[in-house]
C-alpha positions in Angstrom: 64.9 -98.0 68.7 65.5 -95.3 71.3 69.2 -95.8 71.0 69.1 -95.4 67.2 66.9 -92.3 67.5 69.3 -90.8 70.0 72.3 -91.4 67.7 70.6 -89.7 64.7 69.4 -86.9 66.8 72.9 -86.3 68.0 74.3 -86.4 64.5 71.7 -83.8 63.2 72.4 -81.5 66.2 76.1 -81.7 65.5 75.6 -80.8 61.8 73.4 -77.9 62.7 76.0 -76.5 65.1 78.7 -76.9 62.5 76.7 -75.2 59.8 75.7 -72.3 62.1 79.4 -71.8 63.0 80.4 -71.7 59.4 77.7 -69.2 58.5 78.7 -67.0 61.4 82.3 -67.0 60.3 81.2 -65.9 56.8 78.3 -63.6 57.4 78.3 -62.6 61.0 81.6 -60.8 61.3 82.3 -57.2 60.2 85.7 -56.2 59.0 85.0 -52.5 58.6 85.4 -52.8 54.8 81.8 -53.8 53.9 79.8 -51.7 51.4 76.9 -49.7 52.9 73.4 -50.8 52.1 72.2 -49.6 48.7 70.3 -46.3 48.8 68.1 -45.8 45.7 68.2 -42.1 46.3 72.0 -41.7 46.6 72.6 -41.5 42.9 69.8 -39.0 42.4 71.0 -36.8 45.2 74.7 -36.9 44.1 73.5 -35.8 40.6 71.9 -32.6 42.0 73.8 -29.4 41.3 75.6 -27.8 44.2 74.5 -24.4 45.6 74.6 -21.8 42.8 74.9 -24.3 39.9 71.1 -24.4 39.3 71.3 -20.7 38.4 73.9 -21.1 35.7 72.6 -21.6 32.2 75.1 -22.0 29.3 74.0 -20.3 26.1 75.9 -20.1 22.8 77.7 -16.9 22.3 80.5 -15.5 20.2 83.7 -17.4 20.8 82.2 -19.2 23.8 81.3 -16.0 25.6 78.0 -15.6 27.4 75.4 -13.5 25.5 74.7 -10.1 26.7 71.5 -9.2 28.6 70.2 -7.4 25.5 70.8 -10.5 23.3 69.0 -12.7 25.8 66.0 -10.3 25.9 65.9 -10.1 22.1 65.9 -13.9 21.9 63.1 -14.2 24.4 61.0 -11.5 22.7 61.4 -13.3 19.3 60.3 -16.6 20.8 57.4 -15.1 22.9 54.7 -15.4 20.2 55.9 -18.6 18.6 53.1 -20.3 16.7 50.9 -17.1 17.2 52.7 -14.4 15.2 55.8 -14.0 13.1 58.7 -12.2 14.8 58.8 -8.6 13.8 55.3 -8.6 12.4 52.6 -6.0 13.2 50.7 -8.7 15.2 53.8 -9.5 17.3 54.4 -5.7 17.8 50.8 -5.3 18.9 51.0 -8.3 21.3 54.2 -6.8 22.7 52.5 -3.5 23.4 49.5 -5.3 25.1 51.9 -7.5 27.2 53.8 -4.4 28.3 50.7 -2.6 29.4 49.2 -5.8 30.9 52.2 -8.0 32.2 49.9 -10.9 33.2 48.5 -11.1 29.6 48.5 -14.7 28.4 47.9 -15.1 24.7 47.2 -18.8 24.8 44.6 -18.2 27.5 43.1 -15.4 25.5 42.7 -17.5 22.3 41.1 -20.3 24.4 38.7 -17.9 25.9 37.9 -16.3 22.5 37.0 -19.7 21.1 34.7 -20.4 24.0 33.1 -16.9 23.6 32.7 -17.4 19.9 30.7 -20.5 20.4 28.7 -19.0 23.3 27.8 -15.9 21.4 26.7 -17.7 18.2 24.5 -20.1 20.3 23.1 -17.3 22.4 22.2 -15.3 19.3 20.3 -18.3 17.9 18.5 -18.8 21.1 17.7 -15.1 21.6 19.5 -15.1 25.0 20.0 -11.3 25.5 21.2 -11.7 29.0 24.1 -13.9 27.9 24.9 -11.6 25.0 25.0 -8.5 27.1 27.8 -9.9 29.2 29.9 -10.8 26.2 29.3 -7.9 23.7 30.2 -4.3 23.6 27.3 -1.9 23.5 27.1 -1.3 19.7 27.4 -5.0 18.8 24.8 -5.9 21.5 22.4 -3.3 20.1 22.8 -4.8 16.6 22.3 -8.4 17.8 19.3 -7.4 20.0 17.7 -5.7 17.1 18.1 -8.7 14.8 16.7 -11.0 17.5 13.7 -8.7 18.0 13.0 -8.7 14.2 13.2 -12.5 14.1 10.8 -12.8 17.0 8.3 -10.4 15.4 8.2 -12.6 12.3 7.7 -15.6 14.5 10.9 -17.2 13.3 13.2 -19.5 15.3 16.8 -20.3 14.8 19.0 -23.2 15.7 22.8 -23.3 15.6 25.1 -26.2 16.5 28.8 -26.3 16.2 30.5 -29.3 14.7 34.0 -27.9 15.1 36.1 -24.7 15.4 39.0 -25.5 13.0 41.0 -22.3 13.4 41.2 -19.2 15.6 44.1 -17.1 14.3 45.0 -13.6 15.5 45.1 -11.3 12.5 45.6 -7.9 14.2 46.6 -6.8 17.7 47.0 -3.2 18.9 46.9 -1.0 21.9 45.0 2.2 21.4 45.6 4.4 24.4 44.3 2.3 27.2 42.2 0.0 24.9 43.6 -3.4 24.0 42.1 -4.8 20.8 42.7 -8.2 19.2 41.0 -9.5 16.0 40.7 -13.2 15.3 39.7 -15.1 12.2 37.5 -18.0 13.1 37.0 -20.9 10.7 34.3 -23.3 11.9 31.8 -25.9 10.8 28.3 -25.1 11.8 24.8 -26.6 11.4 22.3 -23.7 11.3 18.7 -23.5 10.4 15.9 -20.9 10.6 12.2 -21.8 10.6 9.1 -19.8 10.2 6.2 -19.8 12.7 4.9 -23.0 11.2 8.2 -24.7 11.6 9.0 -24.7 7.9 12.7 -24.3 7.1 13.3 -21.0 5.4 17.1 -20.8 5.7 19.9 -23.2 6.2 19.4 -27.0 6.8 19.2 -29.1 9.9 21.2 -31.8 8.1 23.9 -29.8 6.3 27.3 -28.7 7.8 28.3 -25.3 6.6 31.8 -23.9 6.6 31.8 -20.5 8.2 34.5 -17.8 8.4 34.0 -14.9 10.8 36.4 -12.1 11.7 35.7 -10.8 15.2 37.4 -8.1 17.3 37.6 -8.3 21.0 38.6 -5.4 23.3 39.1 -4.4 26.9 40.5 -1.5 28.9 43.9 -1.9 30.4 43.7 -2.1 34.2 39.9 -1.9 34.2 38.0 -3.5 37.1 36.3 -5.9 34.6 39.1 -8.1 33.1 36.8 -9.7 30.5 37.2 -9.1 26.8 34.1 -8.1 24.9 33.2 -8.5 21.3 33.2 -5.0 19.7 33.2 -5.7 16.0 32.1 -8.5 13.6 32.6 -9.3 10.0 31.7 -12.3 7.9 34.4 -13.3 5.3 
């Protein structure tokens, strides 16, 4: 049994040495012509533009020529208020004037802020929150709102307002008057509003009915003023 075991052991060892030698001949030698290991970033890096290329932008021109600086500026100005105002319209001209006086002016940010202010002001008026209103309204508008709140309180009435949605907030006018920037928006919203007397009886509106409301509000601020916030300076119900 020992003799048989030794013979098989020798045979397996010989086969192992033979296979190892063959593998070494195939895989273990370098000829200098092998491909380098695959680098997943090499293709991406090779596709990067060389120095200076990233500053070159091809734009269509007359006969393949690059457009003039004036043409590029005109195109940029025309596209500046896309979706906000028609090129060449009074609204676009007003926004241009405001942006020139206030280079950091961002119309999208302004509209977003105006929507938030609209909801806050309507809610604060219903709740009689004079402190909140004073921070958001110009003096004349605040005085009018405060007077209406005082009259409501004197009658013992309470008011509730709840927004369902603000469907639209479109700029209808924009202008720069001296140092005063003014932008008017047309808000279209869905609102649940109800007013109750001192006994809790509904005297106006309904707690269960959604009402379509259209308001035209004008916001203003002074160019370069320390307070960058826009304030409501005029209201109109369409």
